[in-house]
Phi, psi and omega in degrees: 000134177253125186236138169248127173255120179249108181203137184274006175254113185301319181297319179296311180303311184292323180295312181286331175298317179295318180299312182294320180298327180282313188274343181241019182301141356276136175209158181247114183252121177253151184243140175230135182267356178200174183296323179296318178295320178299316179300313182295319178296325179296328180284327186263334189240354176042074182286160171284331181203146171247125175262112194244132171277161181279303184260120177218163176296144184082223181286149181287167176298325179295315179292321177299320178299314179302314183293318179299314184284335173294326180278321181211102185286354182270355180282134182266128183237129178243121176278137182224099194218161174283344184276129179237015180287140184305316180299324180292316179298313181299318180297319180295317181290322180291337177287346177121001178295153178262351181201163179208124174224162181259159181287354175272359182289164179283159176303326180295319178293318178301312182295318178299316180296317180299314180299314184290316181292322177299332179273002178091008179270161176275145177209116173232127179312137190308311183298325178291318180298318180292324179294324178296327186257353190299331181286343181047068182303155183305128183251140176280335182279115184299331181299325179285325179296331184276358181285146168283168180299318180294321176298320181294319178301314181291324176303312181296316182294320176297318181295333179271005174091012179289143177277168177303316181296317179298319180295317181297322179290319182291322185260359179059046175229166184283161176301321181297320179296319178298316179298321178296316178297322179298318178295319179297317180299314181298323178291313181296321184273354179059047178231166183237355183217161177294327178300319178295324179297317179297316178303314181297318180299321180287315182298326182269358177082007178292318174251120185260110177227161180252020181232157178270138179257126181255000000 
């Protein structure tokens, strides 16, 4: 796996480079101290994933993401930042990133996010995903209006790629209860697969991403 870490703090870059090299061996980790360097490395080294900070000297991580994806839409970008405010997360995802996690996350979450985003999957840290959706904006789709709060929470988590076990741990309910809610959701939403659920979440704006899911 080839990884680019873009962060303007050398200690941060080197620390996470060492962590990733150890936990994802064998992998090749390249470092960029700003958005321009990240853009240039993407042109010459074609990474599997770019781990991008939001604020850096020169162009921001969000602008760098836009430029990188305008040149090559197949590059996978994961934001890794101290900022956890919903507008920042939404802006990053709308720029085309496939994932967003905070620097306060555990090493296990970082590695899981890197693996999934490098494989082209979406990944947003659970608390951030729930914060994006917590307001439950007015929906035109009656199926979403008919959800209970717990159904809506599980709907969002499923749309973000969480497994039954992950949902049960986060919400402190059993795997069987999660499976029951999943069946209820599919019936209410008139869908038969998780892929359809993800499409619906994106189409209705519950999950805000800047990429198309196939």
